N, C-alpha and C positions, 0 to 999 in steps of 0.2 A: 353682188359681184365684187371681187377683189382682184388685184393684180399684184404680182410679186416679180421684181427684177433682181437678179443676182449675177452681176458680171464676172463669173468665174469660169475659166476654162478647165474642163476636167478631162484627164487622160487616164486610162486604166489598161492594165495588161502587164504581161511578163516583159522584163527589160525595157520598160516604157521610157526610162531616163536615157538609156543608150540610144534607142530608136529615134528619140526626139532631141538629141544633143544640141543641134543647131539652134533650137529655140532658146537655149540659155544665152546665147550671144545677143539675142534681141532684148533681153532683160537687163544685162549690165556687163561690166568688164572686171569686177572684183567682188567675189562672193563671200559672204559671212554665213557659215553654217551653224545652225542651232540644233543641238541634240541633247538627249539625256545622257546618263553616265554609261549606258551599256547596250540598250536595246537596238539602237541604229547600227552598232558595230556587230552584235550578235547575229542580226538577221542579214547582214550583208549590204544593206542600203547605203550606209555611209561610204563603204568601199567603192560601191558602184558610182556614186555621185563623185567621189574623189578621182576615180579613173576617168570619168568623162570630163571633168573639169581640167584635168592634166592634159587630156587629148585636145582640148580646145584652147590650151594655154591661157586658162583664166585662173589667176591667182586667187587664193582663198585663205580664210582663217576659220578654224573650227573652234567653237564655243560649246563644250560638252559638259557644262555644269548645271544643267537645268535639273532640279529635283521635282518630285511629285508635288503638285500644288505650289509652284514657284513663288518665292518670296520677293518683296520689293528689292531687296538687296541683290538678289540674283539678276533681276531685270536690269536694274541700274548698272550693275557690273557689266552685263552683256551690252548695254547701250554704250557704256564708256568704250569698251573694246571694239565694238562696231565703228564708232566714230574715229578712234585712234588709228584703226587699220585702213581707213579710207575706203571701206567697202561701199558699193553702190546698189547692192541687192542682197536679200536674205534667202537662204534655203533652209527650211525647217524640216527636220526628219524626226519621226517618232510618233508617239501617241499624242493625246490631247495636251498634256503639260508642255512638251517642247513646241508644239504648233501654237499654242496660245501665248507661250513666253515669246516666241519669235515675233508675234505681232506687236507686243508692247515694246520689245527690244528694238524693233525697227522704228517705232515712234520716238523713243528716247534717244536712239542713236542719231537720228536725223535732227532732233530738236534738243541738242545737248544742254541747253539752259533750263530744261524742264526736269522734274523727277516724276516718280510714279503717282504720287498724290496729286500732281497737277493733271493727270489723266481723267480725274474724277470731276473736273470743273465743268464739263460739257463743252469745252472749247474744242474745235476740230483742229487737230495737228496733223500735218502730212506725214506720211510713212514712206519708207523706201519700198520698193516692189518685193513681194514675197512669193516664193515658190513653196508649196507645202507638200511634202511627201509623207503621207500617213502609213504608219507600220501596223496600226490597229484599226478596227472598225468600230463605229459606234459614237464617237464624240461629234462628228460633223465639223470639227474645227477648221478642216481645210476648205470649207465653202462659206464661212461666215467672216465678217470683218471684226467680230467681238472676241475678247479673250477673258 
């Protein structure tokens, strides 16, 4: 026998962000959005999230520089911007690359004295809360703590 515990809330459906907007208030007061260069914009997910954040009067910063298979430089740049903007939670929108990048950016942004290579030491570093909004299926990045 084996057991598996994954403390992830999953919501699915049309306009799920708009219908559950108040849950964002429970997560934080200043959002850092992580996306790729275009897919979150093309599918409308980014606009929906921005509209909801505006309606809730939650300030935000959009980091839309995540490339496919994100580099350490991108992660560290995102972490610096997250820290500099005083954001207290992360919203990742896109496929596997933006969602995975957001996890690492969240750790680097909260622990600004570290860099990406430090993440390989096995030391547990705290991350900011993350909301993952997948725009593709298949990676499962939205339900795992790994990137």
